[in-house]
Structures are given as structure tokens and as C-alpha cells.
N, C-alpha and C positions, 0 to 999 in steps of 0.2 A: 487850477483850471488848463484845459487843453489850450494851448496857445493859438491853435487855428480856429477854434470855436470863438476865443474871446476878440481875435482880429475880425472874424465874420460878423460877430454881434457889433463891433464898434463901428465897422463899416456900414451895416445895415442901418443901426441907431442914426449915425450921421445923416444918411441919405433920407430917412423918415423925417428927421428934426428939420431937415432942411427943406421939407415939403417938396422933395423930388418926386415926381409922379411915377408910382410903381404898379405894375399889373401883375397879379399873381393867380396862376389857374389852380383851382382844386386838385389835390393828388389823393389817391385813396387804396393804392397797392404799389406794388415795386415797379410794374411795368409803366403806370401812369408817371411815376417819379422819373423813372429814365428817359421816358419819351420827352418829358418836359424839360429835363436838364439838357437833352439833346437839341431842342428847339432854342433854349437859351433864355430863359426868363431871369429876371434879377431877383424874384422872390417865389415862394411857393406857399400855397395856404393848405395845411392840413385840415381837411374838413371832418368835422365830426360826424355829419349826415351821411357823407359818402364812404369815409373809413368805417364807421360802425356797419352800415350795410354790407360792404364789401367783405370785411374780415370777420364779422360777427353774425351775419345775417339778420340784424335786428334793425328796428325803426329808432329814429333819433329822438327817443322819447325818456332819456334818463335811465336807461336799463344798462348802458355800458359803465364799467366800474373804473375807478381811479386806475387801479393796476393794469386794467386792459388797456386803456388810453395812454398812460405814460409810457408803457411798453411798446406801443405803435410808435409814439412819437420818438422814443429812443432809436428803435430801428431805421426809422426814416431819416432822422438827422444824422446818423451815423452813415448813412449811405449816400450822401450828398454834401457838396460844399456850397450849395445855393442856400441861402438863408430861408427858414421855414417860420411862419406864424401859424401857431397852434391853437385849435380851439379846445379850450377846457372847460366848456359849459359854464356852470355856476360855481366851479372849484370843488364839487362833489362833496358838499355839506356845508357845515357852519364856518365859523372863523379860523379854528384850529385846522380844519380840513383845507383852508384855502391857504394858510401858511404852508403845509405839508405839500399841496399840489405845486404852488409856485417854485418850491425848493426842488421837487421830482421833476418838473418839466426843465427847469434850469440845468439840473444835472443831464437830462436827456439831450442836451444840446441845441434847443430850438432858439430863435432869436427874438421872439415874441410870443407871449401867452393872452390870450382871449378871455375875458372873465365876463359874465352877463348878469343882469339883475332880475332874472326869473326867479321863482319860487323853485325848490327842488321838490320833486324830479321836474327837470326842464322840457320843452318841447321844441321842435323845430321851428325857426323864427318865421317861416312861411307857412305855417299852419295856424288854425284858429285855437282858441282856448287858451292861450298863454297869460299867465299871471305873474305879476312883478312884485318884488319885495318893496318895503317903504325906503324911499329915496336915501334917508339916513342909514339904512342897513346895508345898502349898496357901497355908500361912501365910507363905512367902515371896512368893507369888504376890499374896497381898493387901497385904504391907508393899510390894511394888513398886508396885501399883496406886495406893495411898495417897500415895506419895511422888511419882507421876508427875502427878497432877492438879494443875492450877494453880488452880483454884477449890475452895476447901475446901467448897462447898457442893453440888459434884458428888458424889451420894452413891455410895459403892461398896456393892453389893449381893453378898454371899458366899453361894453356894449349895453345898449338899453333896448328893451323889446316894449318900452311903454306906449311907443306910437300907436298900436293897433288897439289896445284896451283904454288908453287914458287920452289919446290925442297928442297932435303934434306939439303942441305948447309944453305939455309936461315932458314930453322926450326931449325937447331943447333945454328945458330948464334942468332936467337930471343930467344932460351931456355937460352942461356948464359946471354943474356941481362936481361932476366926477373929474372934470379937468382940474378944477380947482383942488380936489382930494389927492391928486398926484399922478393920475393916468397920463401915460405918454401919447396915446392915440385913442380916438373916440370915434366909436361905432353906433351910430342910431341905426336901428334895423327896420327895415320895410318901409321907408318912406312911400307914399302912394302916387305922387306926381313929380315931375320935373320941378315945380314950384316948390314943393317940400324939400327937395335936394337944395334948390337954390335958397331957401329960408336956412336951412341947416348950415350951409357954407357960409351965408353972411353973418351968422349970429354966433356960431361956435368957433372960438380961435384956438384952433387946435389941428394937428394932422388928422384928417377923417378918412374913415372907412366907407367906400361904396360897395355894398352887396349885391352884384349882378347876378340875379337868378333867373335863367329863363324860364318864362310862363310863371313867375312867382308873383309877389304883391307889389313890388316896384318896376317901374319901366327900366329897361336895360339902355343906358346911355353911353354913346361913343366915349372916346379917350378925350378928344379935344373938348367937348362939353364938360365932362367932369372936371378937368383942369380948370376951366373957365369957371366953373361953380366952386372952386375951392378944395376940391377933394385930392388926397394925396395917394391913397391905396385902393385900388379895384381889385376886389376877389371875385373870381368866377368859380365858386365851389362846386357846382353842379355841371359845368360844361362838359368835362371829359367823362364823368359818370353817364350822364344822359347820352352822349354820343356813343358810348360804348353798349348802352342798354339797347338803343335803337338799332345800332348796327348787328348786335348778335341776335335780337328779336327777328329782324330780317333775314339775316344768313341762316339761322337755325331752321326757320320756319321754311324758307326755300329749299335747305337740305333735306328736309322731310319729305316736302312735296316731289322734288325732282329726282332725289335720289342720289346725287353727286354734287361736289363743291364747285363744279364749274357753273352751276345754275344758281348760285347765291347772288351774283350781281352785285356784291359788295366788295370793294377793293379790300385785298388781302395782302398784309405784309408778308413778303418773302421769308423763307426759312433763314436765309443768311441774314436778313434785317433781325429776324427774333434772335438769332445768335449772337448778333451784335448788341441788342438791346439786353439780354440776360448775362452778357460777360464771357461768352466762350472764347474769343480771341485772347484773354488773360489766361484762360486754362491752356489753351494751345501753345503760348508763348512759354508758359512754365515747362510744360511738357518737353517743349524742344530744348530748352536751356539744360534740363536736367537729365532728360532720357537718351539725348543723342540720336544716333540711328536707331 
């Protein structure tokens, strides 16, 4: 194993197991990755919804393959030293597929892999019509995932989507069962009130994920409140994607209407800033070193 990846995983696992609050923005392309790195987050969330939309032009409805997703995870993890939590949907099939998925994401270099209890093909957690497998089937998925990993510091994040279709009590019961099966982190998707977040925090003894989706099914709670309610990892999977989409929509519409970029009224990064983000300083330094005059 790459020593730097092993060290990164160990440090991140220690942080999460100690339940030190961590905020992770959703990344979906290399511009979002590099900007998030420059801002200086302690972790990044490789969003399935956003990365599939941005890189494949598809909705998050089980259409992306294992090969496509693990290839993206590999490229992202190799391009940053910040720990990445990667969305791996349902594991792309049955138990054998989950074993293969965990091994593939581990080789990719991520620090945590998220698996969920939806039926395959899955749907975005903030849409309707989601169906979950039997509780016992997801317990077996988690047991397989835990056994499959070679590095014990690769965190297994178990997500349940039971709240929407089966209610909060079933979602909490599943969360407790998934923790007992060996999951390192528990993710109850789409609680609908602050009180539901509080109930999850009070009854599930594990590092907990809060999924903060603007205009989604859950309220977006501030950091201090999430800490007080017992949550460890707050992910913001859509913030960057939605900001980008809104800015592009406004800027392109204004450009078409006005006929020049001065009329967009959207803050634009300078060309030098984009050079810095995309890595031109390293190119220029290499050229200066080896080409001389």
C-alpha cells in the first residue's frame, strides 16, 4: 500500500472514531476538487449525484457502472492529499459485487466508502420512490464489506434510506443493526425535522453523517447545532454543484442577452487564478528549470 495513503487513512479514521466534527463539501470535477483543497477542508465528499451528472451527463439513478465510478474515485484520490469519502451506491450488485467494490475503492485510495440499503438500481436519496432491501440483507452487505477491506482504517459508511418509505423508527432500528454488523459510520438519509436529527443522535451510538442538501428533504442545520445533536461528519454534496449551475445559468443568459462578458454581473475568476487552479505554475517552473533561456 502507498505509505501516504495509509497514513492519510489512519489519521482520518482516528479523527472520525474520536468523533471530531468534520465538514466535507461535495466535489464533482477537478476544478471543484482544487478549489476545495485551496480553501482547506479536512475531508471531501465524492458525491455520486454531482460527479455522475458532471462527468457522465446522467441522473443519479443507478445508471453509472462500477468501472466508471471507481475510475473517477481513483483520479480524484490521486489528485489530493485530503481524505475523500466516496459514494459507492449499493455496491453495484449483490454480495460478490460488494466485495469487489470495496477492494476497488480501497485500491483507488479513498479513506471511506459509503454503501446504502436501497434496492438496485438505486435513486438519489432526496427523490421519491426509493425502495430498500430487507434489513438482514443490508447487514450481510456490511459484513461482506468489512471482511473485504485489507486496510482496517478504510471506513465503512452504512447508509439507510428507510426513513422516507418506512418511517423514522425503522430507519433508527436499521442504523443500530448496521453499526452492530461492523459499520464504522452510520448515515440515516433524509431526516425531515430537527427533532428527527435529535432522535438519531440520541439513539444511535456511532459517528453519524448529516447530509446537508439545500432545498432537499432535510433541514440544513448549522455546525454548532449538528455537534450538539451528536453528529460527526456533515457533508454538503450539492453546494458546489448548485452554486456552479446557478452562476453559469445567470452568466450565460446575460452573455447571450448583452453580447459581452462585462454584462454578466457574475464574479469571474481571473485568468491567473485559473492558471493557479489548473496547475500552470508547476509547468512554468519545470520549463524554467530544464529549458533555461
